[in-house]
N, C-alpha and C positions, 0 to 999 in steps of 0.2 A: 494654095497660097496661105490660107489661114492656118492650116496645120503646120506648114513650114515656119510661119511666124511664131506659132506657139512653141514649136520645138526649139527655136532660137532663144526664146524667153526662158524656157525651162533650163536650157544649157547654160545661159548666162547666170541664172539664179543659182544653179548648182556650183558654178565656178566661183561666185561671190561668197558662197558659204565656206568653201575650202580655202580660198585665198582672199582674205579680207582686204578691201581696198585701202583701209586706213588702219594704222597700228592701234592696239588696245590703249585706252587712256593711261593705264598703269605704265606701259612701255614709254609713252610720251613723257610721263612724269620722271621716269628714270633718266631719259635722255636730257631733260631739263636740268636735273640735279648734276648729271655728268658734265654738262656744259658749264655750269657754275663752278664746279670743282676743277675744271680744266681738262676733263676727259681722261681717257686711258693713258695719254702721254704726259700727264701731270708730272712736273719735274720737281725734284727736291734740291736743285742747285742753290736756291735762295733760302735754305733752311736756317742758316746762321743769321739771317735778317728777318725771319718770321717773328712776329710778336706773339705773346701768349694769347692776346685777345683775338688775333687772326686765326690762330690754331684752334681756339675754342669755337669760333664761328664755323670753321671747316668741320670740326667734330659734330656740331649741331646739324649741318647740312648732310654730312655723311650718315648720321643717324636717320634723317628723313629719307635718304636714298635707300638705306637698308630696310626701312619700314615698307617702302615700295617693293623691294625685292621679296620680302616676306609675303606680301599680297600677290606678287607675280607668280611665285612658286605654288601658290594655292589655286591658281587658275587651271581648270581642266585641260585647256589647250596646252599650257606649259607642261603640265604633268604628262600628258600624252606624248609630247615631243621628247621629253627627257627619257621616258620609258622606252620609246622607239630607238633612242640613241644610246641606251645604257651600256652597250658594248664598245662604243667609240672611245678613242683615247682622249677626246676633248672632255668627256664626262669624268673620266678618271682624274684629269687635271683640275676639273672644277671642284671635285670633292677634296682633292689634295689642297687646293687653294683655300677652301673654306676652313680646313684644319689649320693651315698656316696663318690665316687671319686671326684665328683664335689664339694661336701661339704668340703672334706679334702683339695682340691686345693684352695678353697676360704679361708679357715681358714689360710692356709700357706701364701697366698698372703696378707691377712689382717695383719698377724703378722709381715711380712716384712715391709709393708707400715707404720704401726704404729711405729715400731722401727726406721725406716728411718726418719720419720717426727720429732720424738723426738730428734734423733741424729743431724739432720740438725739445729734444733732450738738451741740446746746446742752449736754446733760448731759456730753458728752465734754469740752467746753471748760471747763465748771465744775469737773469733776474734776481736770483738769490744773492749773487755777489759775495758769497761766503768764502769762495776759493780765491787764492792769490793769482797773480798774472801767470805764473809758471804752470800752475795746475790747469788754468783755463786754456793755456796754449797746448797742453797735452790733450785736452778734450777736442780742441780744434783739429789737431793732427789726426785724432781718431776719426773725425768727420771726413777729413781728406782721404783717409784710407778707405772708408766706406764708399766714398764717391768713386774711387778707383774700381772697386768691385762692381758698382753700378755700371760704370762705363764699359767694363770688360764684358758684362752681360749684354749691354746694348750693342756693342760692336759685333758680337757674335750673331745677334739677331739681325743686324743690318747685312751681314754677309749672307745669311740664309735668304733674306729678301732679294738680294741681288741675284743669287743663284736661281731663285724661282723665276724672277722676271726675265732672266736671260733665256729661259726655256719657254716663254709664253708663245702661244700660237700666233701666226700671222693672220689677221682678220681677212685679208684678201684671198686666203687659201680656203676659206670656209664657204661651203655651198649655202644657198639661201635657206635650205631646210635646217641649218644649224644656227639660224639667227638668234634664237633664244639663248642657246649656250654661249654664243659669241657675246651677247649683251651681258650675261652674267659674268663672263670672264673679264670683259672690259671694266665692269664695276669692281671686280677684284683687283685688277691692276691699279685702278685709281685709288682704291682703299690702301693698297700696299704703299703707294707713293705718299699718302698722307701719314701713314704710320712711320714711314722713313723720315718724314719731316719732324714728326713728334719725337722720335727717338734721338735724332740729331740735336734737337732743341734741348731735350732733357739731359743729354750728355754734356751740354755746355761746351762742346768740343771746338777747338781751334786747331790749326795745323801743329802748333807746338805741343798741345796737350795730348794729341794722339801718340806722340813719341815719348811721353812721360812728363812728369812734373819738372818745371824749371827749377834749377838749384842755384848754387852760389854764383855762377857766372852771370845769372840773370837777375840777381837780387837788386842790383843797383838800378835796374830799369823797371822796378815794380810800379812806381807811380805812373810812369808813362803807359805801362800795360793797362793799369786800372782805368786811365782816362780814355784808352782806346777800346776798352771792352765793348762788345756789342750792346748798345744802349737798351735794346728791347729783349734781351735774353737774361731773365732773372737767374737762371741756373749758372750761366757763365759769370755773372757779376758776383754771385755768392762764392763760386769756386775761386775766383781771383782774390776776393776779400779774405777768404780763409787762408790762402797761401800767404798773402801779405801780412796777415795777423800772426800766422805761425812763425814766420821767419823774421818779422820786423817789429813785433809787438805793436800791431796797428791799433786803430781807434775802435774801441769796443762798441761805441754807440753806432758807428757807421755799419759795423758788422751786424748788429742787432736789427737795424732798419732794413738792411738787405734781406735778412732772414724772414722778417715779417712780410715783406713784399713777395718773397718766394713762397711763403705759406699760402698767401691768397691765390697766387698763380696755380699752385698745386691743387688747391681745392676746386678751382674752376675746371681744370683738366680732368680731375678724378671723376667729377659728376658726369661729364660727357662720356668718359670712357666706360664707366659702369653701365650706363644705359646701352651703349653700343655693344658691350660685351654680351649682355643678355639677349640683344637682338641677333647677334651673330650665332649664338647657341641655338636659338629657335630656327634660324635659317638652315643651319647644318642638320639639325634633327629632321626638319621638313624634307631636305634633300635625301637623307638616308632612308626616310620612310618611303619616299617615292621609288627609290631603286631597290628597296627590299620587299616590295609587294608585287 
């Protein structure tokens, strides 16, 4: 009986080592951050009503989440699981997703940088006040043209994100031995959703703007449009102020104030994106090192 009892204890001990009864604390941290961000099903339907401060907070939480991911991929158990599954299609999708996250982050950073540079140039011209109204209007129209370029790049990136998410795996189809990969992919899906929100916010897009700038037929409704602009989207407000000024010789002080608020918004977003970009690079390098050794 004693031998039998001892065998049962040894068997249970061995099973507990191979199948931990509780998830690793890092995994629990990842789950907590995912819950805060809304999980893999995070929606971007409310992107036009998202404020810059809310997006900045999400970026901060997303950075914390990817800090956990970096720690997660350094765990021996994680590396062993990933190496064991290196020939599975989920792993290929994971690597592809890590590259797409870097691409999305780069596009977002570039859109911010391009808009910031144009905004600073226009503010400098406004402060000097050496040019006449006509010359200033020409500069405003140049800014509008640059924003078209930014939006074109953003919409292309958004299409790529939608294509990737359309092919994401169904978690219910993944066996328990793929739980680590599934967690990493869920984190990627959540990250894509946040980048989608950011890109939509930076584009300042509305239904009318996706089809092109409003021209003569809409000029009489500019004041109504400005009053209905999403109150918490600094990019949309500047876009509308630029259009109003370009076609109606609008208030220069109002435009300058909106540009100043936009600059503050861009700075907050840029700081979070730069830190996140560096973290995403480290995670991708870590994954590549795991699969190449």
